[in-house]
C-alpha positions in Angstrom: 8.0 16.8 18.2 10.2 14.2 16.3 9.2 10.7 16.7 9.8 7.2 15.5 7.4 6.4 12.5 8.3 2.8 11.8 11.0 0.2 11.6 13.9 1.1 9.5 15.6 -2.4 9.6 15.8 -5.6 11.3 19.5 -7.0 11.6 20.1 -10.6 12.5 23.5 -12.2 13.1 24.2 -15.2 10.8 27.1 -17.8 10.7 26.8 -17.9 6.8 25.0 -14.7 5.7 24.9 -15.7 2.0 23.4 -19.2 2.4 20.8 -17.9 5.0 19.9 -15.2 2.8 19.3 -17.6 -0.1 17.2 -19.8 2.2 14.9 -16.9 2.9 14.7 -16.0 -0.8 13.9 -19.8 -1.5 11.4 -20.6 1.1 10.0 -17.2 2.1 9.8 -15.4 -1.2 11.9 -12.4 -0.1 13.7 -10.4 -3.1 17.1 -9.4 -2.3 18.3 -5.9 -3.3 21.7 -5.0 -4.9 23.0 -4.5 -1.4 22.1 -7.9 -0.3 19.4 -7.0 2.0 15.6 -6.6 1.5 13.5 -3.5 1.6 9.9 -4.1 2.6 7.6 -1.5 1.0 4.0 -1.7 2.2 2.4 -0.6 -1.2 1.3 -4.2 -1.6 -0.5 -4.5 1.7 -3.1 -7.2 1.3 -5.9 -6.7 2.4 -5.9 -2.8 2.1 -5.4 -1.1 5.6 -3.3 -3.7 7.5 0.2 -2.4 6.2 2.0 -1.9 9.6 5.3 -3.2 11.2 5.1 -4.0 14.8 8.1 -3.3 17.3 7.9 -4.9 20.8 10.2 -5.3 23.8 10.1 -8.6 25.6 11.6 -9.4 29.1 15.2 -11.1 29.0 13.5 -14.3 30.3 10.5 -14.2 28.0 9.6 -17.6 26.9 7.9 -16.3 23.7 11.1 -17.1 21.8 14.2 -18.9 22.8 16.4 -16.9 25.5 19.2 -17.6 23.4 18.0 -15.7 20.5 18.4 -12.0 20.9 15.6 -11.1 18.2 12.8 -12.6 16.4 11.2 -11.4 13.1 7.7 -11.4 12.5 6.7 -11.6 8.8 3.6 -10.7 7.0 2.3 -13.4 4.7 -0.5 -13.6 2.1 -1.6 -17.2 2.7 -0.4 -18.7 5.9 -1.7 -22.4 5.1 -0.1 -22.4 1.6 3.1 -21.2 2.9 3.3 -23.7 5.7 2.7 -26.5 3.2 5.5 -25.3 1.0 7.8 -25.1 4.1 6.6 -28.5 5.2 7.4 -30.0 1.7 10.8 -28.5 1.8 11.7 -30.0 5.2 11.6 -26.7 7.2 11.0 -27.2 11.1 7.5 -25.8 11.8 6.2 -25.3 15.3 2.8 -27.2 15.6 1.4 -24.3 17.7 -1.1 -21.9 16.1 -2.6 -18.6 17.3 -5.4 -16.7 16.0 -6.6 -13.2 17.2 -8.9 -10.5 15.7 -6.0 -9.0 13.7 -4.5 -12.2 12.2 -3.4 -15.8 12.3 0.1 -16.8 13.6 2.6 -19.8 13.1 6.4 -20.2 13.9 9.3 -21.8 11.9 12.8 -22.3 12.6 15.6 -21.2 10.0 18.6 -23.2 9.2 20.6 -21.5 12.0 18.0 -22.1 14.6 16.2 -18.7 14.7 12.6 -18.9 15.5 10.5 -16.9 13.1 7.0 -15.8 13.4 4.6 -15.8 10.3 1.5 -13.5 10.4 -1.4 -13.5 8.1 -3.6 -10.5 8.6 -7.3 -11.2 8.8 -9.5 -10.2 6.1 -12.8 -8.4 7.2 -15.9 -10.4 6.2 -16.9 -7.8 3.7 -13.6 -7.4 2.0 -12.2 -9.3 -0.8 -8.6 -10.4 -0.6 -6.4 -8.8 -3.1 -4.3 -11.1 -5.5 
């Protein structure tokens, strides 16, 4: 049977796509391709075995992200605390809330156009060494 095997893309509306792309390059370290978007390849998963992209539906009235926002992106990060320090130093709005589960740690920021963005650092098993 044919089936979905992952996320092919995430698309956001932006008032100024070039400026917003530049913000993501500067503050979250994404690398733009020639077409102006980003292609995430999970060959660099750290730690090994955690490379996945999750897709979920939320009720229209969910409070998990603003009801005025039609989508929220969750980005895997390699060092949540260090990234939050960088973002704070750059004046990025950071939600003080943090969550931690058996599969990782979470934090949230707001991009310049008011989009809530989720950051996720997968947890390393105690017997695994993180790859750098």
